[in-house]
C-alpha positions as CSV (number, residue, x, y, z in Angstrom):
1,M,29.8,-112.6,-10.5
2,N,31.5,-113.7,-7.3
3,T,32.6,-110.7,-5.4
4,E,32.3,-112.1,-1.8
5,S,35.4,-114.2,-1.9
6,T,37.6,-111.4,-3.1
7,S,35.9,-108.3,-1.6
8,T,38.1,-108.4,1.6
9,N,41.4,-109.1,-0.2
10,W,43.8,-106.4,-1.5
11,R,44.5,-106.8,-5.2
12,R,47.6,-106.0,-7.1
13,L,47.6,-104.3,-10.5
14,H,48.3,-106.4,-13.6
15,P,52.0,-106.4,-14.5
16,A,51.0,-104.7,-17.8
17,S,50.8,-101.5,-15.7
18,L,54.6,-101.4,-16.2
19,I,54.0,-100.9,-19.9
20,I,51.9,-97.8,-19.1
21,G,54.5,-96.4,-16.8
22,V,57.3,-96.9,-19.4
23,V,55.2,-95.3,-22.2
24,E,54.4,-92.3,-20.1
25,T,58.0,-91.9,-19.0
26,A,59.2,-92.4,-22.5
27,K,57.1,-89.5,-23.7
28,G,59.3,-87.1,-21.7
29,V,62.6,-88.8,-21.6
30,I,63.2,-90.8,-24.8
31,G,62.5,-87.8,-27.1
32,L,65.0,-85.7,-25.2
33,F,67.6,-88.5,-25.3
34,F,67.4,-88.9,-29.0
35,A,67.6,-85.2,-29.6
36,L,70.7,-84.9,-27.4
37,L,72.2,-88.0,-29.1
38,F,71.7,-86.6,-32.6
39,I,73.3,-83.2,-31.6
40,A,76.3,-84.8,-29.9
41,R,76.6,-88.0,-31.9
42,R,80.1,-87.1,-33.2
43,E,81.6,-86.3,-29.8
44,L,80.3,-89.5,-28.0
45,S,81.7,-93.0,-28.3
46,A,79.6,-96.1,-28.7
47,M,80.3,-97.1,-25.1
48,T,79.1,-93.7,-23.8
49,I,76.0,-93.9,-25.9
50,A,75.2,-97.4,-24.6
51,L,75.7,-96.2,-21.0
52,I,73.4,-93.2,-21.5
53,F,70.8,-95.5,-23.1
54,L,70.9,-97.9,-20.1
55,S,70.7,-95.0,-17.7
56,V,67.6,-93.6,-19.5
57,L,66.1,-97.1,-19.5
58,F,66.7,-97.5,-15.8
59,V,65.1,-94.2,-15.0
60,A,62.1,-95.1,-17.2
61,L,61.6,-98.4,-15.4
62,C,62.4,-97.4,-11.8
63,Q,59.2,-95.4,-11.1
64,P,56.8,-97.8,-12.8
65,V,58.2,-100.7,-10.9
66,I,57.9,-98.9,-7.5
67,N,54.3,-97.9,-8.3
68,W,53.4,-101.5,-9.3
69,L,55.0,-102.9,-6.1
70,T,53.3,-100.5,-3.8
71,T,49.8,-100.1,-5.3
72,R,46.9,-102.1,-4.1
73,Y,43.1,-101.8,-4.4
74,Q,40.2,-103.5,-2.6
75,L,36.5,-104.0,-3.3
76,G,35.0,-103.8,0.2
77,P,31.4,-104.4,1.1
78,D,30.6,-100.6,0.9
79,Q,33.5,-98.9,-0.7
80,L,36.4,-99.0,-3.1
81,A,39.8,-98.6,-1.4
82,F,43.1,-97.7,-2.9
83,K,46.6,-97.3,-1.5
84,S,49.9,-96.4,-3.1
85,G,53.3,-95.0,-2.4
86,L,56.7,-96.0,-1.0
87,F,57.8,-93.1,1.2
88,F,54.7,-91.0,1.0
89,R,51.7,-93.3,1.4
90,K,48.4,-92.4,-0.2
91,N,45.1,-94.0,0.9
92,R,41.8,-93.1,-0.7
93,T,38.3,-94.6,-0.5
94,I,35.1,-93.9,-2.5
95,S,31.8,-95.4,-1.4
96,Y,29.9,-97.1,-4.1
97,G,27.0,-94.8,-3.6
98,S,29.2,-91.8,-4.3
99,I,30.5,-93.0,-7.7
100,H,29.5,-90.4,-10.3
101,A,31.3,-91.9,-13.3
102,I,33.4,-94.9,-14.3
103,N,35.8,-94.5,-17.2
104,S,37.9,-97.1,-18.8
105,S,40.5,-96.8,-21.6
106,Q,42.1,-99.7,-23.3
107,P,45.1,-98.7,-25.4
108,I,46.2,-101.0,-28.2
109,Y,49.2,-102.3,-26.2
110,L,46.9,-103.4,-23.3
111,Q,44.3,-105.2,-25.4
112,P,46.3,-108.5,-25.7
113,F,46.3,-108.7,-21.9
114,G,42.6,-108.2,-21.5
115,V,43.2,-105.3,-19.0
116,A,42.2,-101.6,-19.1
117,R,42.9,-98.4,-17.3
118,L,40.1,-97.5,-14.9
119,T,39.2,-94.2,-13.4
120,V,36.5,-94.0,-10.7
121,S,35.2,-90.5,-10.2
122,A,33.4,-89.1,-7.3
123,A,32.0,-85.6,-7.0
124,G,34.6,-82.9,-7.2
125,A,37.9,-82.3,-9.1
126,A,40.2,-84.9,-10.7
127,D,42.3,-85.2,-7.5
128,T,39.4,-87.1,-5.8
129,D,39.5,-89.9,-8.4
130,I,40.9,-93.4,-8.0
131,R,42.9,-94.4,-11.1
132,L,43.8,-98.1,-11.6
133,D,46.3,-98.3,-14.4
134,A,45.9,-102.0,-15.3
135,V,43.0,-104.1,-14.0
136,P,40.8,-106.7,-15.6
137,A,38.3,-105.2,-18.1
138,A,35.5,-106.9,-16.2
139,L,36.2,-104.8,-13.1
140,Q,34.1,-102.0,-14.6
141,L,31.0,-104.2,-14.7
142,E,31.8,-105.4,-11.2
143,L,31.9,-101.8,-9.9
144,E,28.7,-100.9,-11.8
145,H,27.0,-103.9,-10.1
146,L,28.2,-102.9,-6.6
147,R,27.1,-99.3,-7.2
148,A,23.6,-100.5,-8.3
149,L,23.4,-102.7,-5.2
150,S,24.2,-99.7,-3.0
151,Q,21.5,-97.6,-4.7
152,S,19.0,-100.4,-4.2
153,T,19.9,-100.5,-0.5
154,A,19.4,-96.8,-0.3
155,A,16.0,-97.1,-2.0
156,D,15.0,-99.8,0.5
157,S,16.0,-97.4,3.3
158,N,13.8,-94.7,1.8
159,T,10.9,-97.2,1.6
160,A,11.3,-98.0,5.3
161,L,11.3,-94.4,6.1
162,A,8.1,-94.0,4.1
163,N,6.2,-95.9,6.8
164,D,6.7,-92.9,9.1
165,P,4.2,-90.3,7.9
166,Q,6.3,-87.5,9.5
167,T,9.4,-88.4,7.4
168,P,9.5,-86.7,4.0
169,V,10.6,-88.9,1.2
170,P,12.2,-87.5,-1.9
171,T,10.3,-88.1,-5.2
172,P,12.0,-91.0,-7.1
173,V,13.4,-90.3,-10.5
174,P,11.9,-92.5,-13.2
175,T,14.6,-94.8,-14.6
176,S,15.0,-97.3,-17.4
177,S,15.6,-100.7,-16.0
178,N,15.9,-102.7,-19.2
179,P,19.3,-102.5,-21.0
180,S,19.2,-101.6,-24.6
181,Q,19.8,-104.4,-27.1
182,K,21.4,-102.2,-29.7
183,P,23.1,-98.8,-29.5
184,L,20.7,-95.9,-29.1
185,F,23.1,-93.8,-31.2
186,R,26.0,-94.7,-33.4
187,A,28.2,-92.1,-35.1
188,S,29.2,-93.1,-38.7
189,V,32.5,-92.1,-40.3
190,G,30.6,-89.5,-42.2
191,D,29.4,-88.0,-38.9
192,I,32.9,-87.9,-37.6
193,L,34.2,-86.2,-40.7
194,L,31.4,-83.6,-40.4
195,F,32.4,-83.1,-36.8
196,A,36.1,-82.6,-37.8
197,I,35.3,-80.1,-40.6
198,T,32.8,-78.1,-38.6
199,D,34.7,-78.1,-35.3
200,I,36.1,-74.6,-34.7
201,G,38.7,-76.3,-32.5
202,F,40.5,-77.5,-35.7
203,L,42.3,-74.1,-35.5
204,A,44.0,-75.5,-32.4
205,A,45.7,-77.9,-34.8
206,A,47.9,-75.0,-35.9
207,F,49.5,-75.1,-32.4
208,V,50.0,-78.8,-32.8
209,V,51.7,-78.3,-36.1
210,Y,53.8,-75.4,-34.8
211,G,55.0,-77.4,-31.8
212,F,55.9,-80.3,-34.1
213,V,57.9,-78.0,-36.3
214,Q,59.7,-76.5,-33.3
215,Q,60.8,-80.0,-32.2
216,V,61.8,-81.2,-35.6
217,Q,63.9,-78.2,-36.5
218,D,66.3,-79.0,-33.7
219,V,66.9,-82.4,-35.1
220,L,66.9,-81.9,-38.9
221,P,70.0,-80.5,-40.6
222,R,70.2,-76.7,-40.9
223,S,70.4,-76.9,-44.7
224,M,67.1,-78.6,-44.9
225,M,65.5,-76.0,-42.6
226,H,67.0,-73.1,-44.6
227,E,65.6,-74.7,-47.8
228,A,62.1,-74.9,-46.3
229,E,62.3,-71.2,-45.2
230,R,63.4,-70.1,-48.7
231,S,60.5,-72.1,-50.2
232,V,58.0,-70.2,-47.9
233,Q,59.6,-66.9,-48.7
234,T,59.4,-67.6,-52.4
235,A,55.8,-68.5,-52.2
236,L,55.0,-65.2,-50.2
237,T,56.8,-63.1,-52.8
238,G,55.5,-65.0,-55.8
239,G,52.3,-63.0,-56.2
240,L,48.7,-63.3,-55.1
241,F,48.1,-66.7,-56.6
242,S,51.1,-68.2,-54.7
243,I,49.9,-66.7,-51.4
244,I,46.4,-68.1,-52.0
245,V,47.8,-71.6,-52.8
246,L,50.0,-71.4,-49.6
247,I,47.0,-70.4,-47.5
248,L,44.9,-73.2,-48.9
249,A,47.7,-75.7,-48.3
250,C,47.8,-74.6,-44.6
251,V,44.1,-74.9,-44.3
252,M,44.1,-78.4,-45.8
253,L,46.9,-79.4,-43.5
254,L,44.9,-78.2,-40.4
255,L,41.8,-80.0,-41.7
256,M,43.8,-83.2,-42.1
257,V,45.1,-83.0,-38.6
258,S,41.6,-82.3,-37.3
259,I,40.2,-85.3,-39.2
260,V,42.9,-87.6,-37.9
261,T,42.5,-86.5,-34.3
262,S,38.7,-86.7,-34.5
263,L,38.9,-90.3,-35.9
264,L,41.2,-91.2,-33.1
265,R,38.8,-89.8,-30.5
266,F,35.4,-90.8,-31.9
267,Y,35.8,-93.7,-34.2
268,G,33.3,-96.4,-33.3
269,F,31.3,-93.9,-31.1
270,E,28.2,-95.6,-29.6
271,V,25.8,-94.7,-26.8
272,W,24.1,-97.5,-24.9
273,R,21.7,-97.8,-21.9
274,R,22.7,-100.4,-19.4
275,G,20.0,-100.4,-16.8
276,D,20.1,-96.9,-15.2
277,D,23.5,-96.2,-16.6
278,L,24.5,-94.4,-19.8
279,V,27.4,-96.0,-21.5
280,V,29.5,-94.2,-24.1
281,V,32.1,-96.2,-26.1
282,R,34.6,-94.5,-28.5
283,G,38.1,-94.5,-29.8
284,L,40.1,-96.0,-32.7
285,F,43.3,-97.5,-31.2
286,T,42.5,-96.7,-27.6
287,R,38.9,-97.8,-26.7
288,H,37.3,-95.6,-24.1
289,T,34.2,-96.7,-22.2
290,T,32.5,-94.2,-19.9
291,T,29.7,-95.3,-17.6
292,I,27.5,-92.4,-16.3
293,P,24.7,-92.9,-13.8
294,V,21.7,-91.0,-15.1
295,S,20.9,-89.8,-11.6
296,R,24.3,-88.1,-11.5
297,I,23.7,-86.0,-14.7
298,Q,23.6,-82.3,-13.7
299,T,22.9,-80.7,-17.1
300,V,22.2,-81.6,-20.7
301,T,23.7,-79.0,-23.1
302,I,23.1,-78.7,-26.9
303,R,25.7,-76.6,-28.6
304,Q,25.8,-75.1,-32.1
305,S,29.0,-73.4,-33.1
306,M,29.3,-70.8,-35.8
307,L,30.6,-73.3,-38.4
308,R,27.8,-75.8,-37.7
309,R,25.0,-73.2,-37.9
310,P,24.7,-73.1,-41.8
311,F,24.6,-76.9,-41.9
312,H,21.9,-77.2,-39.2
313,L,24.2,-79.4,-37.0
314,C,24.8,-79.4,-33.3
315,S,26.5,-81.4,-30.5
316,V,25.2,-82.6,-27.2
317,G,27.2,-82.9,-23.9
318,L,26.5,-83.8,-20.3
319,G,27.4,-81.6,-17.3
320,L,28.7,-83.8,-14.5
321,S,29.8,-83.1,-10.9
322,S,32.9,-85.2,-11.3
323,S,36.0,-85.3,-13.5
324,T,35.6,-87.6,-16.5
325,A,39.1,-87.5,-17.9
326,N,40.9,-90.8,-17.9
327,S,44.3,-89.3,-17.9
328,G,43.6,-86.0,-16.3
329,S,43.5,-84.2,-19.6
330,R,40.7,-81.7,-20.3
331,E,40.2,-82.9,-23.8
332,S,39.7,-86.4,-22.7
333,G,37.1,-85.3,-20.1
334,T,35.3,-83.2,-22.7
335,S,35.1,-86.2,-25.1
336,A,33.9,-88.5,-22.4
337,A,30.9,-86.2,-21.6
338,Q,29.9,-85.8,-25.2
339,I,27.0,-88.2,-26.0
340,L,26.3,-86.8,-29.5
341,P,29.4,-85.3,-31.1
342,V,27.5,-84.1,-34.2
343,I,23.8,-84.5,-35.1
344,S,21.2,-82.7,-37.2
345,T,19.1,-80.2,-35.3
346,R,16.0,-81.9,-36.6
347,R,16.9,-85.2,-34.9
348,V,18.5,-84.0,-31.7
349,Y,15.4,-83.9,-29.5
350,A,14.0,-87.2,-30.7
351,V,17.3,-88.9,-30.1
352,L,17.7,-87.3,-26.7
353,R,14.2,-88.4,-25.6
354,E,15.3,-92.0,-26.5
355,I,18.6,-91.8,-24.8
356,L,17.4,-89.9,-21.7
357,P,13.7,-90.4,-21.3
358,E,14.0,-89.3,-17.7
359,W,14.7,-85.8,-18.7
360,G,11.7,-85.5,-21.1
361,L,13.4,-82.9,-23.3
362,P,10.7,-81.0,-25.3
363,E,11.1,-79.1,-28.5
364,M,10.6,-75.4,-27.8
365,S,8.0,-73.3,-29.5
366,A,9.4,-71.3,-32.3
367,A,7.5,-68.2,-31.3
368,P,8.9,-66.6,-28.1
369,A,6.6,-65.2,-25.5
370,A,6.2,-61.5,-26.0
371,S,5.7,-60.8,-22.3
372,P,5.2,-62.7,-19.1
373,S,1.5,-62.5,-19.5
374,H,1.5,-63.8,-23.1
375,V,-1.1,-66.5,-23.8
376,P,-1.2,-68.5,-27.0
377,R,-4.3,-68.3,-29.1
378,N,-4.7,-72.0,-29.3
379,A,-4.0,-73.1,-25.7
380,E,-4.8,-76.8,-26.3
381,A,-2.4,-77.0,-29.3
382,T,0.4,-75.5,-27.3
383,A,-0.3,-77.0,-23.9
384,H,2.7,-79.4,-24.1
385,V,5.0,-77.0,-26.0
386,P,6.9,-74.7,-23.5
387,Q,7.1,-71.1,-24.4
388,L,10.6,-69.7,-24.4
389,R,10.9,-66.2,-22.8
390,Y,13.7,-64.2,-24.5
391,T,14.9,-61.8,-21.8
392,G,17.4,-59.6,-23.8
393,R,15.8,-58.8,-27.1
394,T,14.2,-55.6,-25.8
395,L,17.3,-54.5,-24.0
396,L,19.8,-54.3,-26.9
397,R,21.1,-50.9,-25.9
398,Y,22.3,-52.2,-22.6
399,Y,24.3,-55.0,-24.3
400,L,25.9,-52.7,-26.8
401,T,26.6,-49.5,-24.8
402,L,29.9,-50.6,-23.2
403,P,31.4,-52.2,-26.3
404,V,30.6,-49.1,-28.4
405,I,32.1,-46.7,-25.8
406,V,35.2,-48.7,-25.2
407,T,35.8,-49.3,-29.0
408,L,35.4,-45.6,-29.8
409,A,37.7,-44.5,-26.9
410,I,40.5,-46.9,-27.8
411,T,40.3,-46.2,-31.5
412,A,40.5,-42.5,-30.9
413,A,43.5,-42.9,-28.6
414,V,45.3,-45.1,-31.2
415,W,44.5,-42.6,-33.9
416,I,45.7,-39.6,-31.9
417,G,49.1,-41.4,-31.4
418,S,49.4,-42.3,-35.1
419,D,51.3,-40.6,-37.9
420,A,48.2,-39.5,-39.7
421,H,48.4,-35.9,-40.9
422,A,45.3,-34.8,-39.0
423,A,46.5,-36.6,-35.8
424,V,49.9,-34.8,-36.1
425,T,48.2,-31.5,-36.4
426,L,46.0,-32.2,-33.4
427,R,48.9,-33.4,-31.2
428,T,50.8,-30.2,-32.1
429,W,47.9,-28.0,-31.1
430,C,47.2,-29.9,-27.9
431,A,51.0,-30.4,-27.0
432,I,50.6,-34.2,-27.0
433,P,53.9,-36.1,-27.3
434,D,54.5,-38.0,-30.6
435,L,54.1,-41.8,-30.3
436,G,54.9,-42.5,-34.0
437,W,52.3,-45.3,-34.4
438,P,51.3,-46.2,-38.0
439,W,47.8,-45.0,-38.8
440,W,46.6,-48.5,-39.8
441,L,46.9,-49.7,-36.2
442,V,43.3,-48.4,-35.7
443,I,42.2,-51.5,-37.5
444,V,43.0,-53.6,-34.5
445,P,40.7,-51.9,-31.9
446,I,38.0,-51.6,-34.6
447,A,38.2,-55.3,-35.4
448,L,38.2,-56.3,-31.7
449,G,35.3,-54.0,-31.0
450,L,33.2,-55.3,-33.8
451,W,33.9,-58.9,-32.6
452,W,32.8,-57.8,-29.1
453,M,29.6,-56.1,-30.5
454,V,28.7,-59.2,-32.5
455,C,29.1,-61.4,-29.5
456,R,26.9,-59.1,-27.4
457,L,24.3,-58.8,-30.2
458,L,24.1,-62.6,-30.4
459,K,23.8,-62.8,-26.6
460,A,21.0,-60.3,-26.6
461,R,19.2,-62.3,-29.3
462,T,19.5,-65.7,-27.7
463,E,19.4,-65.2,-23.9
464,G,16.2,-66.6,-22.5
465,F,14.6,-69.3,-20.3
466,A,11.5,-71.6,-20.1
467,L,10.2,-73.5,-17.2
468,L,9.5,-77.1,-18.1
469,S,6.6,-78.9,-16.4
470,T,7.2,-82.3,-14.9
471,D,3.7,-83.5,-16.0
472,D,0.8,-82.3,-18.1
473,S,-0.5,-79.8,-15.6
474,G,1.6,-76.9,-16.8
475,A,4.6,-74.9,-15.9
476,R,3.5,-74.0,-12.4
477,C,4.7,-77.3,-11.0
478,S,7.9,-77.1,-13.1
479,S,11.1,-78.5,-11.5
480,R,13.3,-78.1,-14.6
481,I,14.4,-75.1,-16.5
482,L,15.7,-74.6,-20.1
483,V,18.1,-71.8,-20.6
484,T,19.4,-70.5,-23.9
485,G,22.5,-68.2,-24.5
486,T,25.8,-68.0,-26.1
487,L,29.5,-68.6,-25.3
488,R,31.2,-66.1,-27.6
489,L,29.8,-67.1,-31.0
490,T,28.5,-70.6,-29.9
491,R,24.8,-70.9,-29.1
492,F,23.7,-73.3,-26.5
493,V,20.5,-74.7,-25.0
494,L,20.9,-76.0,-21.4
495,V,18.4,-78.0,-19.4
496,T,18.8,-78.6,-15.7
497,S,16.6,-79.2,-12.6
498,R,16.0,-77.1,-9.6
499,A,17.9,-79.5,-7.4
500,R,21.0,-79.0,-9.5
501,V,21.1,-75.2,-9.0
502,Q,23.2,-74.2,-6.0
503,S,22.4,-70.6,-5.6
504,I,20.9,-67.5,-7.3
505,T,22.4,-64.0,-7.3
506,R,20.6,-60.9,-8.4
507,Y,22.5,-57.6,-8.8
508,T,22.1,-54.3,-10.6
509,A,23.9,-51.0,-11.1
510,L,22.6,-47.8,-9.4
511,W,21.7,-46.2,-12.7
512,R,19.8,-49.2,-13.9
513,E,17.9,-49.9,-10.7
514,S,15.2,-47.3,-11.4
515,R,14.5,-48.8,-14.8
516,G,14.1,-52.3,-13.3
517,I,17.1,-53.8,-15.2
518,E,19.0,-56.6,-13.3
519,R,21.6,-59.3,-13.8
520,V,21.1,-62.9,-12.6
521,Q,23.7,-65.6,-12.0
522,M,22.7,-69.1,-11.0
523,S,25.6,-71.4,-10.0
524,L,25.7,-75.1,-10.9
525,F,27.9,-77.9,-9.5
526,V,29.4,-78.9,-12.8
527,M,33.1,-79.8,-13.3
528,N,33.3,-80.3,-17.0
529,G,31.2,-77.6,-18.7
530,I,29.0,-74.6,-18.1
531,D,29.0,-74.2,-14.3
532,E,26.7,-71.2,-14.1
533,L,23.7,-69.7,-15.8
534,R,24.1,-66.0,-16.6
535,F,21.5,-63.5,-17.8
536,M,23.4,-60.3,-18.6
537,F,20.4,-58.0,-18.6
538,L,16.8,-58.8,-17.9
539,H,13.7,-57.1,-16.5
540,R,13.0,-57.3,-12.8
541,A,9.8,-59.4,-13.4
542,D,11.9,-62.1,-15.1
543,A,14.5,-62.1,-12.3
544,E,11.7,-62.4,-9.7
545,A,10.2,-65.3,-11.7
546,L,13.6,-67.1,-11.7
547,Q,13.9,-66.5,-7.9
548,R,10.4,-67.8,-7.2
549,W,11.2,-70.9,-9.3
550,M,14.4,-71.4,-7.3
551,E,12.7,-71.1,-3.9
552,Q,9.8,-73.4,-4.7
């Protein structure tokens, strides 16, 4: 591709960027306009409605036109430059070697023009990105080519420095130079349906439905809304069978919303290797393409939610040091970093070794190490199978002490303030003022306390680590670590390297210091996922082992 002739020229966005601006403005203006028009349609004349419509159209077009006239971008010899703004000028540059991810989205209304929305992400939050709303779709490949050239230039510099024996040279990371001829992973429609049904986030669809109802009830006639409310009340008072049918209908509605949103996000999901880049393609109407340099990956995380555990399913995501959202939304960034939305636990490690051979992800031994000095009987058979050290299984009482005490205290306080006969007698004897709470309110702290205890119990059962060797010589020369744990009721397995860990913090309470019980926190530079490794309780020997690994 010929980049020399245009690398010094400032380029303008495609005029199709006006469509993007109008669509984004219409989301917040057109809906409000039609709502007000429906409410006041009898008091307004046709001329007034036309003037209001033209005013709204002018407002919707004004900002996109200004942005298009003032926005330029340039592919320089070493960096991508961007400038925009009329009264407040914004200039931003990102060197090609600092690019951490390149994301493109092609909505259905941009596909006829052959242009896409491009987001170039550097390390840090989303406000450091460069977003190009309408550029040729081939620009992503051009940027990938320029980034690869900058990396090869840096590699040549390291080779030149290697001639000096006093100059340390970092160990190169093995890469895959040959692009894949077919997708390394492709999600079928059945996989996407499994993802939608077993995704605990489908409960968030309730808020989507609720927000839709709130907007619709302002537009629909009141008689229709009253009729709907009466139908719901009739179902609630019609007996147990009617209530069960209503609940099932609500669950089916939420599942349908989850299935539709999952198909929109992940239809046609494919994972490719293009040289040393990982390419993720997804989307039904809006095609998203995310290019992630393998060297920029901070963590690889395997998650297994409570709903997927009985089906032996899990999902895999990448932790990156840059924002991966095309439009600044957290959901978009999360989807972009997911390389395996749903996959069987039996296949996950084999597929990951094919997609990311540089990470060499091993399957862990099923039997955890009983102690730091534990040695397997058959050392040759388990030489290449890392042993996972569970750090919290012998410290269950430390995990459950605080939840039990807090639950009992709050439950007792709620019961004393209730209208139970024994509580009234106790308040009278102790001269405690009457709060008049119903006795069944004690169910709330008990339920929350049980949920807290279950989370702590699962954390105690799953927290652990294993040091992964970089070669066949064993764990003493390990540069990578595998950590297991939970986020509420979701299990995870996270793999990262020593170079990705920013710091380690060890702390303990005064009453636990004599028993050698500590907490450890290891911070990671990750912007879109787990950004720290926490061990809630572990023995001092394990904490010292983690610190020694960090300081190697």
